[in-house]
PyMOL Python script that loads the backbone (N, CA, C, O; Angstrom):
from pymol import cmd

cmd.read_pdbstr("""\
ATOM      1  N   MET A   1     103.007 104.405  28.336  1.00  0.00           N
ATOM      2  CA  MET A   1     104.275 104.687  27.718  1.00  0.00           C
ATOM      3  C   MET A   1     105.067 103.401  27.539  1.00  0.00           C
ATOM      4  O   MET A   1     104.826 102.398  28.211  1.00  0.00           O
ATOM      5  N   ALA A   2     106.003 103.459  26.629  1.00  0.00           N
ATOM      6  CA  ALA A   2     106.836 102.296  26.336  1.00  0.00           C
ATOM      7  C   ALA A   2     108.304 102.640  26.584  1.00  0.00           C
ATOM      8  O   ALA A   2     108.694 103.808  26.589  1.00  0.00           O
ATOM      9  N   GLN A   3     109.096 101.609  26.787  1.00  0.00           N
ATOM     10  CA  GLN A   3     110.523 101.795  26.985  1.00  0.00           C
ATOM     11  C   GLN A   3     111.240 101.730  25.645  1.00  0.00           C
ATOM     12  O   GLN A   3     110.854 100.960  24.765  1.00  0.00           O
ATOM     13  N   VAL A   4     112.283 102.538  25.489  1.00  0.00           N
ATOM     14  CA  VAL A   4     113.086 102.539  24.271  1.00  0.00           C
ATOM     15  C   VAL A   4     114.282 101.614  24.491  1.00  0.00           C
ATOM     16  O   VAL A   4     115.071 101.811  25.415  1.00  0.00           O
ATOM     17  N   ILE A   5     114.405 100.606  23.634  1.00  0.00           N
ATOM     18  CA  ILE A   5     115.567  99.729  23.664  1.00  0.00           C
ATOM     19  C   ILE A   5     116.236  99.790  22.298  1.00  0.00           C
ATOM     20  O   ILE A   5     115.578 100.005  21.280  1.00  0.00           O
ATOM     21  N   ALA A   6     117.547  99.598  22.289  1.00  0.00           N
ATOM     22  CA  ALA A   6     118.295  99.640  21.034  1.00  0.00           C
ATOM     23  C   ALA A   6     119.202  98.426  20.949  1.00  0.00           C
ATOM     24  O   ALA A   6     119.662  97.894  21.959  1.00  0.00           O
ATOM     25  N   ARG A   7     119.448  98.002  19.715  1.00  0.00           N
ATOM     26  CA  ARG A   7     120.234  96.800  19.455  1.00  0.00           C
ATOM     27  C   ARG A   7     121.699  97.153  19.234  1.00  0.00           C
ATOM     28  O   ARG A   7     122.023  98.042  18.447  1.00  0.00           O
ATOM     29  N   CYS A   8     122.579  96.449  19.936  1.00  0.00           N
ATOM     30  CA  CYS A   8     124.018  96.629  19.754  1.00  0.00           C
ATOM     31  C   CYS A   8     124.395  96.094  18.378  1.00  0.00           C
ATOM     32  O   CYS A   8     124.058  94.963  18.028  1.00  0.00           O
ATOM     33  N   SER A   9     125.086  96.903  17.612  1.00  0.00           N
ATOM     34  CA  SER A   9     125.455  96.505  16.247  1.00  0.00           C
ATOM     35  C   SER A   9     126.531  95.417  16.236  1.00  0.00           C
ATOM     36  O   SER A   9     126.693  94.730  15.228  1.00  0.00           O
ATOM     37  N   LEU A  10     127.259  95.251  17.324  1.00  0.00           N
ATOM     38  CA  LEU A  10     128.317  94.244  17.378  1.00  0.00           C
ATOM     39  C   LEU A  10     127.835  92.888  17.899  1.00  0.00           C
ATOM     40  O   LEU A  10     128.227  91.847  17.372  1.00  0.00           O
ATOM     41  N   THR A  11     126.984  92.897  18.935  1.00  0.00           N
ATOM     42  CA  THR A  11     126.560  91.639  19.560  1.00  0.00           C
ATOM     43  C   THR A  11     125.121  91.255  19.254  1.00  0.00           C
ATOM     44  O   THR A  11     124.766  90.080  19.344  1.00  0.00           O
ATOM     45  N   GLY A  12     124.287  92.224  18.895  1.00  0.00           N
ATOM     46  CA  GLY A  12     122.878  91.942  18.633  1.00  0.00           C
ATOM     47  C   GLY A  12     122.004  91.976  19.877  1.00  0.00           C
ATOM     48  O   GLY A  12     120.794  91.777  19.775  1.00  0.00           O
ATOM     49  N   HIS A  13     122.579  92.221  21.043  1.00  0.00           N
ATOM     50  CA  HIS A  13     121.800  92.317  22.278  1.00  0.00           C
ATOM     51  C   HIS A  13     121.085  93.665  22.339  1.00  0.00           C
ATOM     52  O   HIS A  13     121.558  94.666  21.800  1.00  0.00           O
ATOM     53  N   TYR A  14     119.920  93.663  23.016  1.00  0.00           N
ATOM     54  CA  TYR A  14     119.169  94.903  23.202  1.00  0.00           C
ATOM     55  C   TYR A  14     119.462  95.495  24.567  1.00  0.00           C
ATOM     56  O   TYR A  14     119.610  94.774  25.553  1.00  0.00           O
ATOM     57  N   MET A  15     119.545  96.829  24.613  1.00  0.00           N
ATOM     58  CA  MET A  15     119.834  97.550  25.844  1.00  0.00           C
ATOM     59  C   MET A  15     118.788  98.636  26.055  1.00  0.00           C
ATOM     60  O   MET A  15     118.413  99.332  25.111  1.00  0.00           O
ATOM     61  N   PHE A  16     118.315  98.783  27.291  1.00  0.00           N
ATOM     62  CA  PHE A  16     117.382  99.845  27.651  1.00  0.00           C
ATOM     63  C   PHE A  16     118.140 101.164  27.668  1.00  0.00           C
ATOM     64  O   PHE A  16     119.188 101.266  28.307  1.00  0.00           O
ATOM     65  N   LEU A  17     117.625 102.172  26.976  1.00  0.00           N
ATOM     66  CA  LEU A  17     118.303 103.459  26.865  1.00  0.00           C
ATOM     67  C   LEU A  17     117.923 104.457  27.950  1.00  0.00           C
ATOM     68  O   LEU A  17     118.422 105.583  27.952  1.00  0.00           O
ATOM     69  N   GLY A  18     117.053 104.065  28.867  1.00  0.00           N
ATOM     70  CA  GLY A  18     116.686 104.965  29.952  1.00  0.00           C
ATOM     71  C   GLY A  18     115.617 105.966  29.580  1.00  0.00           C
ATOM     72  O   GLY A  18     115.489 107.006  30.226  1.00  0.00           O
ATOM     73  N   MET A  19     114.836 105.665  28.534  1.00  0.00           N
ATOM     74  CA  MET A  19     113.787 106.576  28.084  1.00  0.00           C
ATOM     75  C   MET A  19     112.447 105.854  28.056  1.00  0.00           C
ATOM     76  O   MET A  19     112.347 104.721  27.585  1.00  0.00           O
ATOM     77  N   ASP A  20     111.426 106.520  28.562  1.00  0.00           N
ATOM     78  CA  ASP A  20     110.050 106.048  28.456  1.00  0.00           C
ATOM     79  C   ASP A  20     109.288 107.081  27.628  1.00  0.00           C
ATOM     80  O   ASP A  20     109.139 108.228  28.051  1.00  0.00           O
ATOM     81  N   VAL A  21     108.806 106.681  26.454  1.00  0.00           N
ATOM     82  CA  VAL A  21     108.091 107.605  25.568  1.00  0.00           C
ATOM     83  C   VAL A  21     106.921 106.890  24.911  1.00  0.00           C
ATOM     84  O   VAL A  21     106.840 105.661  24.920  1.00  0.00           O
ATOM     85  N   ASP A  22     106.017 107.678  24.342  1.00  0.00           N
ATOM     86  CA  ASP A  22     104.971 107.084  23.522  1.00  0.00           C
ATOM     87  C   ASP A  22     105.415 107.148  22.057  1.00  0.00           C
ATOM     88  O   ASP A  22     106.409 107.798  21.733  1.00  0.00           O
ATOM     89  N   ALA A  23     104.685 106.480  21.188  1.00  0.00           N
ATOM     90  CA  ALA A  23     105.095 106.350  19.788  1.00  0.00           C
ATOM     91  C   ALA A  23     105.189 107.706  19.082  1.00  0.00           C
ATOM     92  O   ALA A  23     106.092 107.912  18.271  1.00  0.00           O
ATOM     93  N   GLU A  24     104.277 108.625  19.375  1.00  0.00           N
ATOM     94  CA  GLU A  24     104.296 109.936  18.734  1.00  0.00           C
ATOM     95  C   GLU A  24     105.542 110.726  19.131  1.00  0.00           C
ATOM     96  O   GLU A  24     106.150 111.393  18.294  1.00  0.00           O
ATOM     97  N   LYS A  25     105.918 110.651  20.390  1.00  0.00           N
ATOM     98  CA  LYS A  25     107.097 111.359  20.876  1.00  0.00           C
ATOM     99  C   LYS A  25     108.378 110.735  20.321  1.00  0.00           C
ATOM    100  O   LYS A  25     109.344 111.447  20.044  1.00  0.00           O
ATOM    101  N   PHE A  26     108.392 109.407  20.158  1.00  0.00           N
ATOM    102  CA  PHE A  26     109.570 108.709  19.640  1.00  0.00           C
ATOM    103  C   PHE A  26     109.944 109.214  18.247  1.00  0.00           C
ATOM    104  O   PHE A  26     111.125 109.376  17.939  1.00  0.00           O
ATOM    105  N   VAL A  27     108.947 109.461  17.415  1.00  0.00           N
ATOM    106  CA  VAL A  27     109.191 109.938  16.054  1.00  0.00           C
ATOM    107  C   VAL A  27     109.900 111.291  16.062  1.00  0.00           C
ATOM    108  O   VAL A  27     110.722 111.567  15.189  1.00  0.00           O
ATOM    109  N   SER A  28     109.585 112.129  17.040  1.00  0.00           N
ATOM    110  CA  SER A  28     110.162 113.472  17.083  1.00  0.00           C
ATOM    111  C   SER A  28     111.511 113.546  17.811  1.00  0.00           C
ATOM    112  O   SER A  28     112.111 114.620  17.862  1.00  0.00           O
ATOM    113  N   LEU A  29     111.995 112.452  18.367  1.00  0.00           N
ATOM    114  CA  LEU A  29     113.289 112.454  19.051  1.00  0.00           C
ATOM    115  C   LEU A  29     114.429 112.645  18.053  1.00  0.00           C
ATOM    116  O   LEU A  29     114.314 112.236  16.898  1.00  0.00           O
ATOM    117  N   PRO A  30     115.529 113.262  18.488  1.00  0.00           N
ATOM    118  CA  PRO A  30     116.674 113.458  17.588  1.00  0.00           C
ATOM    119  C   PRO A  30     117.388 112.139  17.295  1.00  0.00           C
ATOM    120  O   PRO A  30     117.249 111.164  18.033  1.00  0.00           O
ATOM    121  N   ASP A  31     118.145 112.129  16.220  1.00  0.00           N
ATOM    122  CA  ASP A  31     118.931 110.945  15.879  1.00  0.00           C
ATOM    123  C   ASP A  31     120.393 111.373  15.821  1.00  0.00           C
ATOM    124  O   ASP A  31     120.680 112.294  15.056  1.00  0.00           O
ATOM    125  N   PRO A  32     121.309 110.819  16.524  1.00  0.00           N
ATOM    126  CA  PRO A  32     121.204 109.635  17.374  1.00  0.00           C
ATOM    127  C   PRO A  32     120.471 109.934  18.679  1.00  0.00           C
ATOM    128  O   PRO A  32     120.426 111.072  19.146  1.00  0.00           O
ATOM    129  N   LEU A  33     119.897 108.871  19.252  1.00  0.00           N
ATOM    130  CA  LEU A  33     119.113 109.000  20.476  1.00  0.00           C
ATOM    131  C   LEU A  33     119.991 109.259  21.695  1.00  0.00           C
ATOM    132  O   LEU A  33     119.655 110.087  22.541  1.00  0.00           O
ATOM    133  N   ALA A  34     121.100 108.561  21.783  1.00  0.00           N
ATOM    134  CA  ALA A  34     121.960 108.669  22.964  1.00  0.00           C
ATOM    135  C   ALA A  34     123.358 108.162  22.630  1.00  0.00           C
ATOM    136  O   ALA A  34     123.582 107.499  21.617  1.00  0.00           O
ATOM    137  N   ARG A  35     124.271 108.492  23.504  1.00  0.00           N
ATOM    138  CA  ARG A  35     125.623 107.936  23.430  1.00  0.00           C
ATOM    139  C   ARG A  35     125.888 107.302  24.786  1.00  0.00           C
ATOM    140  O   ARG A  35     126.026 107.998  25.792  1.00  0.00           O
ATOM    141  N   LYS A  36     125.957 105.975  24.805  1.00  0.00           N
ATOM    142  CA  LYS A  36     126.097 105.251  26.064  1.00  0.00           C
ATOM    143  C   LYS A  36     127.044 104.086  25.902  1.00  0.00           C
ATOM    144  O   LYS A  36     127.277 103.597  24.797  1.00  0.00           O
ATOM    145  N   LEU A  37     127.588 103.650  27.026  1.00  0.00           N
ATOM    146  CA  LEU A  37     128.436 102.475  27.056  1.00  0.00           C
ATOM    147  C   LEU A  37     127.575 101.224  26.978  1.00  0.00           C
ATOM    148  O   LEU A  37     126.619 101.074  27.739  1.00  0.00           O
ATOM    149  N   CYS A  38     127.909 100.343  26.074  1.00  0.00           N
ATOM    150  CA  CYS A  38     127.185  99.090  25.913  1.00  0.00           C
ATOM    151  C   CYS A  38     127.795  98.044  26.854  1.00  0.00           C
ATOM    152  O   CYS A  38     128.993  97.771  26.772  1.00  0.00           O
ATOM    153  N   PRO A  39     126.996  97.462  27.737  1.00  0.00           N
ATOM    154  CA  PRO A  39     127.539  96.471  28.662  1.00  0.00           C
ATOM    155  C   PRO A  39     127.867  95.140  27.988  1.00  0.00           C
ATOM    156  O   PRO A  39     128.557  94.307  28.575  1.00  0.00           O
ATOM    157  N   PHE A  40     127.388  94.934  26.779  1.00  0.00           N
ATOM    158  CA  PHE A  40     127.586  93.658  26.096  1.00  0.00           C
ATOM    159  C   PHE A  40     128.899  93.590  25.321  1.00  0.00           C
ATOM    160  O   PHE A  40     129.504  92.523  25.220  1.00  0.00           O
ATOM    161  N   CYS A  41     129.347  94.734  24.766  1.00  0.00           N
ATOM    162  CA  CYS A  41     130.596  94.729  23.992  1.00  0.00           C
ATOM    163  C   CYS A  41     131.649  95.684  24.574  1.00  0.00           C
ATOM    164  O   CYS A  41     132.754  95.799  24.045  1.00  0.00           O
ATOM    165  N   SER A  42     131.290  96.362  25.666  1.00  0.00           N
ATOM    166  CA  SER A  42     132.191  97.302  26.356  1.00  0.00           C
ATOM    167  C   SER A  42     132.691  98.421  25.445  1.00  0.00           C
ATOM    168  O   SER A  42     133.833  98.866  25.562  1.00  0.00           O
ATOM    169  N   THR A  43     131.829  98.866  24.543  1.00  0.00           N
ATOM    170  CA  THR A  43     132.155  99.958  23.622  1.00  0.00           C
ATOM    171  C   THR A  43     131.114 101.056  23.787  1.00  0.00           C
ATOM    172  O   THR A  43     129.939 100.771  24.019  1.00  0.00           O
ATOM    173  N   GLU A  44     131.538 102.301  23.667  1.00  0.00           N
ATOM    174  CA  GLU A  44     130.588 103.404  23.707  1.00  0.00           C
ATOM    175  C   GLU A  44     130.002 103.597  22.314  1.00  0.00           C
ATOM    176  O   GLU A  44     130.734 103.817  21.349  1.00  0.00           O
ATOM    177  N   HIS A  45     128.682 103.515  22.217  1.00  0.00           N
ATOM    178  CA  HIS A  45     127.982 103.618  20.935  1.00  0.00           C
ATOM    179  C   HIS A  45     127.173 104.906  20.860  1.00  0.00           C
ATOM    180  O   HIS A  45     126.783 105.472  21.882  1.00  0.00           O
ATOM    181  N   PHE A  46     126.929 105.355  19.648  1.00  0.00           N
ATOM    182  CA  PHE A  46     125.826 106.264  19.368  1.00  0.00           C
ATOM    183  C   PHE A  46     124.659 105.355  19.028  1.00  0.00           C
ATOM    184  O   PHE A  46     124.738 104.573  18.081  1.00  0.00           O
ATOM    185  N   TRP A  47     123.578 105.448  19.788  1.00  0.00           N
ATOM    186  CA  TRP A  47     122.403 104.600  19.571  1.00  0.00           C
ATOM    187  C   TRP A  47     121.431 105.347  18.661  1.00  0.00           C
ATOM    188  O   TRP A  47     120.995 106.452  18.984  1.00  0.00           O
ATOM    189  N   HIS A  48     121.091 104.738  17.517  1.00  0.00           N
ATOM    190  CA  HIS A  48     120.259 105.378  16.501  1.00  0.00           C
ATOM    191  C   HIS A  48     118.840 104.818  16.505  1.00  0.00           C
ATOM    192  O   HIS A  48     118.591 103.707  16.972  1.00  0.00           O
ATOM    193  N   LYS A  49     117.908 105.628  15.965  1.00  0.00           N
ATOM    194  CA  LYS A  49     116.504 105.208  15.889  1.00  0.00           C
ATOM    195  C   LYS A  49     116.321 103.952  15.042  1.00  0.00           C
ATOM    196  O   LYS A  49     115.464 103.121  15.345  1.00  0.00           O
ATOM    197  N   LYS A  50     117.118 103.808  13.985  1.00  0.00           N
ATOM    198  CA  LYS A  50     116.953 102.645  13.107  1.00  0.00           C
ATOM    199  C   LYS A  50     117.259 101.338  13.834  1.00  0.00           C
ATOM    200  O   LYS A  50     116.796 100.277  13.415  1.00  0.00           O
ATOM    201  N   ASP A  51     118.029 101.403  14.913  1.00  0.00           N
ATOM    202  CA  ASP A  51     118.371 100.219  15.703  1.00  0.00           C
ATOM    203  C   ASP A  51     117.506 100.084  16.947  1.00  0.00           C
ATOM    204  O   ASP A  51     117.683  99.148  17.726  1.00  0.00           O
ATOM    205  N   ALA A  52     116.570 101.010  17.140  1.00  0.00           N
ATOM    206  CA  ALA A  52     115.765 101.043  18.365  1.00  0.00           C
ATOM    207  C   ALA A  52     114.342 100.576  18.112  1.00  0.00           C
ATOM    208  O   ALA A  52     113.853 100.566  16.982  1.00  0.00           O
ATOM    209  N   LYS A  53     113.698 100.190  19.206  1.00  0.00           N
ATOM    210  CA  LYS A  53     112.273  99.861  19.149  1.00  0.00           C
ATOM    211  C   LYS A  53     111.648 100.149  20.498  1.00  0.00           C
ATOM    212  O   LYS A  53     112.341 100.294  21.505  1.00  0.00           O
ATOM    213  N   LEU A  54     110.326 100.229  20.501  1.00  0.00           N
ATOM    214  CA  LEU A  54     109.568 100.482  21.720  1.00  0.00           C
ATOM    215  C   LEU A  54     108.995  99.168  22.234  1.00  0.00           C
ATOM    216  O   LEU A  54     108.466  98.371  21.460  1.00  0.00           O
ATOM    217  N   VAL A  55     109.099  98.948  23.524  1.00  0.00           N
ATOM    218  CA  VAL A  55     108.510  97.760  24.143  1.00  0.00           C
ATOM    219  C   VAL A  55     107.678  98.200  25.330  1.00  0.00           C
ATOM    220  O   VAL A  55     108.056  99.116  26.060  1.00  0.00           O
ATOM    221  N   ASN A  56     106.554  97.549  25.519  1.00  0.00           N
ATOM    222  CA  ASN A  56     105.698  97.845  26.659  1.00  0.00           C
ATOM    223  C   ASN A  56     106.309  97.264  27.923  1.00  0.00           C
ATOM    224  O   ASN A  56     106.931  96.202  27.904  1.00  0.00           O
ATOM    225  N   ARG A  57     106.122  97.975  29.006  1.00  0.00           N
ATOM    226  CA  ARG A  57     106.631  97.496  30.290  1.00  0.00           C
ATOM    227  C   ARG A  57     105.850  96.266  30.727  1.00  0.00           C
ATOM    228  O   ARG A  57     104.643  96.170  30.502  1.00  0.00           O
ATOM    229  N   ARG A  58     106.539  95.345  31.341  1.00  0.00           N
ATOM    230  CA  ARG A  58     105.884  94.169  31.917  1.00  0.00           C
ATOM    231  C   ARG A  58     105.841  94.333  33.430  1.00  0.00           C
ATOM    232  O   ARG A  58     106.807  94.801  34.033  1.00  0.00           O
ATOM    233  N   PRO A  59     104.729  93.950  34.044  1.00  0.00           N
ATOM    234  CA  PRO A  59     104.692  94.025  35.509  1.00  0.00           C
ATOM    235  C   PRO A  59     105.662  93.010  36.111  1.00  0.00           C
ATOM    236  O   PRO A  59     105.844  91.913  35.583  1.00  0.00           O
ATOM    237  N   VAL A  60     106.270  93.395  37.211  1.00  0.00           N
ATOM    238  CA  VAL A  60     107.199  92.505  37.894  1.00  0.00           C
ATOM    239  C   VAL A  60     106.404  91.496  38.707  1.00  0.00           C
ATOM    240  O   VAL A  60     105.598  91.877  39.556  1.00  0.00           O
ATOM    241  N   VAL A  61     106.624  90.215  38.454  1.00  0.00           N
ATOM    242  CA  VAL A  61     105.946  89.156  39.183  1.00  0.00           C
ATOM    243  C   VAL A  61     106.937  88.577  40.164  1.00  0.00           C
ATOM    244  O   VAL A  61     108.006  88.101  39.780  1.00  0.00           O
ATOM    245  N   ARG A  62     106.586  88.618  41.409  1.00  0.00           N
ATOM    246  CA  ARG A  62     107.472  88.090  42.445  1.00  0.00           C
ATOM    247  C   ARG A  62     106.795  86.928  43.132  1.00  0.00           C
ATOM    248  O   ARG A  62     105.981  87.108  44.038  1.00  0.00           O
ATOM    249  N   ASN A  63     107.138  85.746  42.695  1.00  0.00           N
ATOM    250  CA  ASN A  63     106.576  84.547  43.304  1.00  0.00           C
ATOM    251  C   ASN A  63     107.236  84.298  44.654  1.00  0.00           C
ATOM    252  O   ASN A  63     108.439  84.494  44.821  1.00  0.00           O
ATOM    253  N   GLY A  64     106.435  83.871  45.596  1.00  0.00           N
ATOM    254  CA  GLY A  64     106.976  83.527  46.904  1.00  0.00           C
ATOM    255  C   GLY A  64     107.196  84.714  47.827  1.00  0.00           C
ATOM    256  O   GLY A  64     107.742  84.557  48.919  1.00  0.00           O
ATOM    257  N   ALA A  65     106.777  85.904  47.400  1.00  0.00           N
ATOM    258  CA  ALA A  65     106.920  87.065  48.278  1.00  0.00           C
ATOM    259  C   ALA A  65     105.913  86.966  49.418  1.00  0.00           C
ATOM    260  O   ALA A  65     104.770  86.560  49.206  1.00  0.00           O
ATOM    261  N   GLN A  66     106.327  87.332  50.607  1.00  0.00           N
ATOM    262  CA  GLN A  66     105.447  87.260  51.767  1.00  0.00           C
ATOM    263  C   GLN A  66     104.963  88.655  52.143  1.00  0.00           C
ATOM    264  O   GLN A  66     105.679  89.645  51.993  1.00  0.00           O
ATOM    265  N   ARG A  67     103.749  88.704  52.628  1.00  0.00           N
ATOM    266  CA  ARG A  67     103.193  89.969  53.083  1.00  0.00           C
ATOM    267  C   ARG A  67     103.430  90.134  54.576  1.00  0.00           C
ATOM    268  O   ARG A  67     103.398  89.173  55.345  1.00  0.00           O
ATOM    269  N   ALA A  68     103.667  91.374  54.957  1.00  0.00           N
ATOM    270  CA  ALA A  68     103.805  91.671  56.381  1.00  0.00           C
ATOM    271  C   ALA A  68     102.436  91.637  57.026  1.00  0.00           C
ATOM    272  O   ALA A  68     101.460  92.097  56.433  1.00  0.00           O
ATOM    273  N   LEU A  69     102.350  91.102  58.226  1.00  0.00           N
ATOM    274  CA  LEU A  69     101.068  91.054  58.954  1.00  0.00           C
ATOM    275  C   LEU A  69     100.947  92.178  59.933  1.00  0.00           C
ATOM    276  O   LEU A  69      99.935  92.287  60.626  1.00  0.00           O
TER     277      LEU A  69
END
""", "prot")
cmd.dss("prot")
cmd.show_as("cartoon", "prot")
cmd.util.cbc("prot")
cmd.orient("prot")
């Protein structure tokens, strides 16, 4: 599955919308996708599919982490 991110129309920053979907499911989602507060412009937006995209999750790499013995 991929994460849904959408672009703020005022700042151009991308925000995670809290949804993990596959491409087939994304097409069937309603428009607008969500109404959320944007942390970049401090405005509540309706987030639309035309401003959204799917990104694959990246594994978290933690350098310098120690293992318990």
